[in-house]
MARBAZA-500969 format. One record per residue: x, y, z of N, C-alpha, C, O, CB in turn. Coordinates in steps of 0.1 Angstrom, whole numbers, padded with zeros to 4 digits, always signed. Glycine has a CB too. Example, Ala and Ser with C-alpha at 12.3 -4.5 7.8 and 13.67 -1.06 7.14 Angstrom:
REM residues 2
+0132-0057+0078+0123-0045+0078+0132-0033+0078+0142-0033+0085+0113-0045+0090+0128-0022+0071+0137-0011+0071+0129+0000+0079+0134+0011+0080+0141-0006+0057
//
This chain:
REM residues 161
-0342+0001+0330-0335-0005+0347-0318-0006+0343-0315-0010+0332-0342-0026+0354-0310-0003+0350-0297-0006+0351-0292-0018+0353-0300-0027+0351-0292+0000+0360-0281-0020+0355-0277-0036+0359-0275-0037+0376-0276-0047+0383-0260-0042+0350-0269-0021+0382-0273-0022+0395-0286-0026+0404-0287-0034+0414-0269-0012+0398-0296-0019+0398-0307-0021+0404-0314-0038+0403-0325-0040+0408-0316-0010+0396-0309-0047+0398-0319-0058+0395-0310-0069+0406-0299-0071+0410-0321-0064+0376-0320-0072+0406-0317-0087+0422-0311-0100+0412-0317-0105+0403-0338-0097+0432-0299-0102+0416-0295-0114+0413-0298-0127+0416-0298-0126+0428-0285-0114+0414-0300-0139+0413-0301-0151+0421-0292-0163+0412-0287-0164+0401-0319-0155+0423-0293-0171+0426-0283-0179+0423-0291-0191+0424-0300-0189+0432-0272-0179+0432-0291-0205+0418-0298-0217+0422-0286-0228+0424-0277-0231+0416-0309-0223+0409-0287-0231+0433-0283-0240+0445-0282-0258+0446-0286-0260+0457-0292-0236+0455-0280-0266+0442-0284-0280+0449-0281-0280+0466-0291-0283+0473-0273-0294+0442-0272-0276+0470-0274-0281+0484-0265-0268+0492-0255-0261+0488-0268-0300+0487-0274-0267+0505-0264-0258+0512-0261-0263+0527-0268-0266+0537-0271-0244+0513-0244-0261+0526-0244-0270+0540-0248-0264+0553-0248-0252+0555-0229-0275+0544-0251-0274+0563-0253-0267+0575-0246-0261+0583-0235-0266+0584-0257-0270+0580-0249-0252+0592-0242-0243+0598-0239-0252+0611-0249-0258+0615-0249-0230+0600-0224-0254+0619-0223-0262+0630-0230-0253+0642-0229-0241+0645-0208-0267+0632-0236-0264+0646-0245-0263+0660-0233-0258+0672-0222-0262+0675-0254-0282+0665-0245-0244+0677-0231-0238+0689-0235-0250+0702-0245-0257+0705-0232-0214+0696-0225-0249+0707-0225-0259+0720-0223-0247+0733-0218-0235+0733-0208-0273+0719-0229-0253+0743-0228-0243+0755-0209-0247+0758-0201-0238+0760-0243-0248+0771-0205-0259+0759-0194-0259+0761-0182-0252+0752-0171-0249+0756-0193-0270+0762-0186-0251+0739-0178-0240+0732-0177-0226+0737-0167-0219+0735-0183-0238+0720-0188-0222+0745-0187-0208+0751-0179-0206+0765-0175-0196+0769-0201-0203+0753-0179-0220+0772-0171-0215+0781-0157-0226+0779-0154-0237+0774-0179-0214+0795-0151-0218+0786-0133-0215+0792-0131-0224+0799-0125-0235+0797-0127-0201+0802-0141-0219+0814-0141-0231+0825-0150-0229+0833-0155-0218+0835-0129-0232+0834-0154-0238+0838-0168-0239+0844-0171-0229+0856-0164-0226+0866-0171-0254+0849-0184-0224+0852-0189-0210+0863-0199-0222+0868-0206-0232+0864-0197-0190+0856-0191-0211+0885-0202-0218+0897-0215-0214+0900-0217-0202+0898-0198-0217+0910-0225-0220+0904-0240-0211+0903-0237-0198+0912-0244-0188+0911-0256-0222+0910-0226-0198+0922-0225-0186+0931-0218-0175+0919-0222-0163+0918-0216-0189+0947-0208-0180+0912-0203-0170+0904-0213-0163+0892-0212-0151+0890-0191-0177+0899-0221-0170+0887-0234-0168+0881-0241-0161+0882-0244-0152+0874-0241-0175+0882-0246-0163+0898-0255-0151+0906-0249-0137+0907-0254-0126+0905-0257-0155+0920-0237-0142+0913-0229-0125+0913-0227-0118+0901-0230-0106+0901-0214-0125+0917-0220-0128+0886-0222-0117+0877-0235-0112+0872-0234-0101+0865-0215-0121+0867-0248-0117+0874-0259-0111+0872-0263-0098+0878-0267-0088+0872-0269-0120+0874-0262-0099+0894-0261-0093+0904-0255-0081+0900-0261-0071+0904-0256-0099+0912-0243-0080+0894-0236-0067+0894-0239-0064+0880-0230-0056+0875-0220-0068+0897-0250-0067+0872-0256-0060+0861-0265-0058+0863-0269-0048+0858-0257-0064+0849-0276-0063+0870-0284-0057+0879-0286-0043+0885-0295-0035+0883-0282-0062+0886-0273-0043+0895-0272-0031+0898-0267-0020+0891-0270-0009+0896-0267-0032+0906-0258-0020+0880-0258-0011+0872-0268-0009+0865-0270+0000+0858-0249-0011+0865-0274-0016+0867-0289-0010+0854-0297-0004+0865-0301+0007+0861-0302-0025+0843-0301-0006+0877-0309-0002+0885-0307+0010+0890-0316+0018+0894-0309-0009+0892-0289+0013+0891-0282+0027+0896-0288+0038+0883-0294+0048+0884-0261+0026+0896-0283+0031+0871-0289+0044+0859-0299+0053+0866-0306+0047+0875-0298+0036+0843-0300+0068+0863-0312+0078+0865-0311+0080+0851-0302+0078+0844-0311+0092+0875-0327+0086+0849-0329+0092+0837-0318+0105+0836-0310+0107+0845-0344+0096+0837-0320+0113+0824-0319+0126+0825-0323+0136+0827-0335+0138+0826-0317+0129+0820-0313+0148+0834-0324+0154+0841-0331+0164+0831-0326+0172+0823-0318+0162+0853-0344+0162+0834-0351+0169+0827-0360+0184+0833-0365+0185+0844-0360+0159+0823-0359+0196+0824-0361+0209+0830-0373+0210+0838-0383+0204+0833-0362+0218+0821-0376+0217+0849-0383+0214+0859-0397+0215+0855-0404+0210+0863-0380+0223+0870-0402+0218+0847-0416+0222+0842-0424+0208+0832-0436+0207+0830-0413+0239+0830-0411+0199+0827-0412+0195+0819-0420+0179+0823-0420+0176+0835-0399+0196+0814-0425+0172+0815-0426+0157+0825-0414+0150+0826-0406+0149+0817-0435+0144+0819-0411+0144+0839-0403+0143+0848-0394+0148+0854-0386+0141+0861-0401+0138+0848-0393+0164+0853-0390+0175+0861-0394+0177+0874-0406+0176+0877-0393+0183+0855-0387+0180+0883-0392+0180+0895-0405+0190+0900-0412+0187+0910-0382+0182+0904-0407+0201+0893-0416+0208+0896-0435+0198+0887-0445+0194+0892-0408+0226+0889-0430+0200+0875-0441+0191+0871-0447+0178+0875-0458+0174+0872-0439+0188+0860-0439+0170+0884-0436+0160+0893-0446+0163+0905-0454+0155+0910-0422+0159+0896-0443+0175+0909-0444+0177+0921-0463+0179+0923-0472+0176+0931-0434+0191+0925-0462+0187+0910-0478+0190+0911-0486+0182+0905-0498+0185+0904-0482+0200+0906-0481+0174+0901-0488+0158+0896-0495+0154+0911-0506+0152+0914-0475+0144+0890-0480+0154+0918-0483+0144+0928-0495+0153+0941-0502+0148+0951-0466+0138+0935-0495+0168+0936-0505+0175+0943-0517+0172+0940-0526+0172+0948-0505+0186+0942-0518+0168+0926-0534+0166+0922-0537+0151+0925-0549+0149+0927-0538+0170+0906-0527+0137+0925-0531+0132+0928-0537+0129+0947-0539+0119+0953-0525+0125+0920-0536+0140+0949-0537+0141+0970-0550+0146+0973-0554+0146+0985-0524+0155+0981-0563+0151+0956-0574+0153+0957-0579+0143+0954-0573+0136+0945-0578+0160+0953-0592+0139+0960-0603+0130+0962-0612+0133+0955-0617+0143+0960-0608+0127+0975-0620+0127+0943-0633+0132+0940-0642+0121+0952-0642+0109+0953-0637+0130+0921-0650+0132+0961-0661+0127+0971-0668+0113+0972-0669+0105+0981-0672+0135+0968-0673+0113+0955-0685+0102+0954-0674+0093+0948-0679+0082+0947-0700+0104+0944-0668+0093+0946-0659+0081+0941-0644+0079+0944-0636+0087+0940-0658+0082+0927-0640+0068+0953-0626+0067+0958-0613+0063+0953-0605+0053+0956-0627+0061+0968-0613+0076+0940-0600+0074+0933-0599+0088+0933-0610+0094+0934-0598+0065+0918-0584+0096+0931-0581+0111+0929-0583+0112+0918-0582+0103+0910-0570+0117+0933-0584+0127+0916-0589+0131+0901-0579+0129+0891-0581+0126+0879-0594+0146+0899-0567+0131+0896-0557+0128+0884-0561+0112+0878-0568+0111+0867-0539+0128+0892-0558+0100+0885-0561+0090+0880-0576+0087+0876-0579+0078+0868-0556+0082+0889-0585+0095+0882-0598+0094+0875-0597+0100+0858-0605+0095+0849-0609+0104+0885-0590+0106+0855-0588+0113+0841-0593+0124+0840-0595+0128+0829-0593+0106+0830-0597+0134+0854-0603+0148+0853-0591+0157+0848-0593+0168+0844-0609+0153+0867-0583+0153+0849-0572+0163+0844-0568+0160+0830-0562+0150+0825-0559+0162+0853-0572+0171+0823-0566+0170+0805-0555+0175+0803-0551+0173+0791-0574+0177+0793-0543+0185+0811-0533+0187+0810-0532+0199+0822-0540+0206+0827-0530+0189+0797-0513+0197+0824-0509+0203+0833-0500+0210+0826-0493+0202+0819-0505+0197+0845-0495+0227+0822-0483+0232+0819-0477+0239+0830-0485+0243+0838-0484+0240+0808-0465+0240+0832-0454+0249+0840-0449+0254+0833-0443+0247+0824-0445+0243+0849-0449+0267+0833-0443+0280+0828-0433+0285+0832-0427+0280+0842-0449+0289+0829-0430+0296+0825-0419+0304+0835-0419+0311+0848-0430+0317+0849-0414+0314+0829-0412+0312+0858-0417+0319+0868-0422+0308+0879-0422+0312+0891-0427+0329+0864-0427+0296+0875-0436+0287+0880-0452+0290+0876-0459+0289+0886-0434+0288+0895-0456+0292+0867-0468+0295+0866-0473+0281+0857-0469+0277+0846-0470+0311+0861-0485+0277+0866-0487+0266+0865-0504+0270+0858-0510+0279+0863-0484+0258+0880-0508+0261+0847-0518+0258+0841-0526+0246+0840-0523+0237+0833-0516+0261+0832-0537+0246+0850-0543+0233+0849-0558+0230+0840-0569+0235+0844-0544+0231+0864-0556+0222+0829-0571+0223+0822-0574+0206+0828-0569+0195+0827-0571+0226+0799-0586+0212+0834-0593+0202+0842-0608+0199+0835-0613+0209+0828-0594+0207+0857-0616+0186+0835-0630+0184+0835-0633+0179+0851-0626+0176+0860-0634+0174+0824-0651+0181+0849-0657+0173+0861-0663+0160+0853-0665+0160+0841-0670+0183+0869-0666+0148+0862-0677+0139+0856-0686+0141+0851-0689+0134+0841-0681+0133+0862-0696+0152+0858-0707+0159+0848-0708+0174+0853-0703+0178+0864-0725+0152+0849-0714+0183+0841-0717+0195+0850-0724+0196+0856-0724+0207+0860-0720+0205+0846-0732+0191+0862-0738+0190+0875-0736+0186+0887-0745+0185+0896-0745+0186+0874-0716+0181+0891-0715+0174+0897-0713+0186+0911-0709+0198+0911-0706+0163+0892-0716+0178+0921-0720+0187+0933-0704+0193+0938-0703+0204+0944-0729+0177+0947-0696+0188+0935-0684+0199+0938-0679+0208+0924-0667+0212+0924-0670+0189+0945-0686+0208+0916-0684+0216+0904-0680+0234+0907-0675+0241+0899-0699+0214+0894-0682+0237+0918-0681+0250+0923-0665+0251+0929-0656+0259+0926-0693+0253+0936-0665+0238+0940-0652+0238+0950-0641+0236+0942-0632+0243+0941-0652+0228+0962-0643+0225+0936-0632+0218+0932-0618+0224+0925-0607+0220+0929-0637+0210+0923-0621+0234+0916-0614+0244+0907-0604+0248+0918-0592+0246+0919-0625+0256+0900-0612+0256+0926-0604+0260+0941-0596+0252+0947-0586+0258+0950-0613+0262+0952-0598+0240+0950-0591+0232+0958-0581+0230+0949-0569+0232+0953-0598+0220+0964-0583+0226+0935-0567+0226+0926-0559+0237+0925-0547+0236+0923-0569+0223+0912-0566+0249+0926-0557+0261+0928-0549+0258+0940-0537+0256+0940-0565+0276+0931-0558+0259+0953-0552+0260+0965-0540+0244+0967-0530+0246+0974-0566+0263+0976-0541+0235+0964-0531+0224+0965-0520+0226+0951-0511+0218+0951-0540+0208+0964-0520+0233+0943-0513+0233+0933-0502+0243+0933-0491+0243+0928-0522+0233+0923-0508+0252+0939-0504+0266+0946-0493+0263+0956-0483+0270+0957-0518+0273+0954-0496+0252+0965-0487+0250+0979-0478+0244+0974-0471+0241+0984-0492+0243+0992-0473+0239+0963-0465+0231+0957-0450+0236+0960-0452+0247+0967-0469+0232+0943-0441+0235+0960-0425+0248+0962-0424+0246+0942-0426+0237+0934-0402+0238+0977-0418+0262+0944-0412+0264+0930-0427+0267+0921-0425+0265+0908-0403+0249+0925-0441+0271+0926-0451+0273+0920-0455+0284+0923-0459+0286+0934-0459+0265+0920-0456+0294+0912-0460+0309+0918-0474+0309+0916-0481+0308+0926-0452+0323+0910-0481+0311+0903-0491+0313+0902-0502+0301+0903-0498+0292+0909-0490+0319+0892-0512+0300+0899-0520+0289+0892-0532+0291+0890-0540+0295+0899-0521+0277+0898-0536+0288+0875-0546+0289+0865-0553+0278+0860-0548+0269+0854-0541+0296+0856-0568+0280+0865-0574+0262+0865-0588+0266+0859-0598+0272+0864-0577+0253+0885-0586+0261+0844-0595+0261+0834-0602+0247+0833-0597+0236+0831-0589+0264+0821-0617+0252+0836-0624+0244+0839-0632+0238+0826-0642+0245+0825-0631+0249+0849-0631+0227+0814-0635+0226+0805-0646+0216+0800-0643+0204+0804-0628+0228+0802-0654+0217+0794-0665+0204+0792-0665+0198+0779-0675+0192+0777-0679+0207+0795-0657+0199+0771-0647+0196+0757-0638+0196+0755-0630+0206+0754-0646+0201+0750-0634+0178+0754-0640+0167+0758-0650+0166+0764-0654+0176+0770-0633+0162+0763-0658+0154+0766-0668+0153+0782-0659+0143+0785-0651+0137+0777-0687+0147+0783-0660+0140+0799-0651+0129+0802-0661+0116+0800-0673+0116+0799-0644+0130+0819-0654+0107+0801-0659+0092+0803-0650+0085+0807-0638+0088+0806-0663+0086+0791-0655+0069+0815-0651+0064+0823-0636+0058+0816-0627+0052+0822-0662+0056+0829-0635+0061+0798-0621+0053+0791-0612+0061+0800-0603+0054+0805-0617+0056+0771-0612+0075+0805-0601+0083+0805-0595+0081+0818-0585+0087+0821-0605+0097+0803-0600+0071+0825-0595+0065+0838-0581+0058+0835-0578+0053+0824-0606+0054+0844-0572+0058+0846-0559+0049+0844-0562+0039+0849-0570+0039+0858-0547+0052+0849-0556+0026+0843-0556+0012+0847-0562+0012+0861-0574+0011+0864-0542+0006+0847-0550+0014+0870-0550+0017+0885-0566+0023+0892-0570+0020+0903-0537+0029+0887-0573+0034+0882-0585+0034+0890-0596+0026+0885-0607+0024+0891-0589+0049+0892-0594+0022+0875-0605+0014+0871-0604+0001+0878-0615-0004+0878-0605+0011+0857-0592-0007+0887-0594-0018+0890-0597-0015+0905-0604-0023+0913-0583-0026+0886-0590-0002+0909-0597-0002+0922-0613-0003+0922-0619-0009+0931-0592+0011+0929-0621+0005+0909-0635+0002+0909-0644-0010+0905-0656-0012+0904-0639+0011+0902-0631-0018+0904-0639-0028+0896-0639-0029+0880-0647-0037+0875-0651-0027+0900-0632-0022+0874-0634-0023+0862-0629-0030+0851-0633-0031+0840-0633-0015+0860-0619-0035+0858-0610-0044+0850-0609-0057+0856-0602-0066+0851-0595-0039+0849
//
C-alpha cells in the first residue's frame, strides 16, 4: 500500500459547535405575506409552463404513439367496465415508419367471448388515428393475462385496491 491510499485520522479533544442559522440572518428586509405568495406563484408558473422535449411521433410521449394509446383506451371489455389498455391486455405498441403500427395484445382468457371480434376492433380504432397507415394486431397467450397487469386506476374501479 502506498502512502496516498492510506486513510489518515486525527484525534481531537473538542469540535467547536457551528453557529446556528437564524431567519433574521437570511432576511435583509422583512417580506410581506403577499410578496412571499407572489414569489411562490412566479416559481410555480415557470415550473408549470415547462414542456417536455419533443419526442419522436412514434415513441412514448410522441403525438402518434399517444393518439394510438388514447384509441386503445376507448375500447372497453364488454364484461368488465374498464378499457383494455388499463386492464393490461395491451402488451406492446410499436409505431414504425410510415405510420405502421403493431399492437401486441392478449385477452383475459382464450375462451373470451370477444376473442374473434376484439382484435378486429383494435385494428379499426387504431387505424382511424391520424398518421397511422397500417395496423397489425398480434394476439398472444404467453405470458397469460392476470389481474396484476391492471393499472392502479383499473384496480380502483373494480374495488381491488
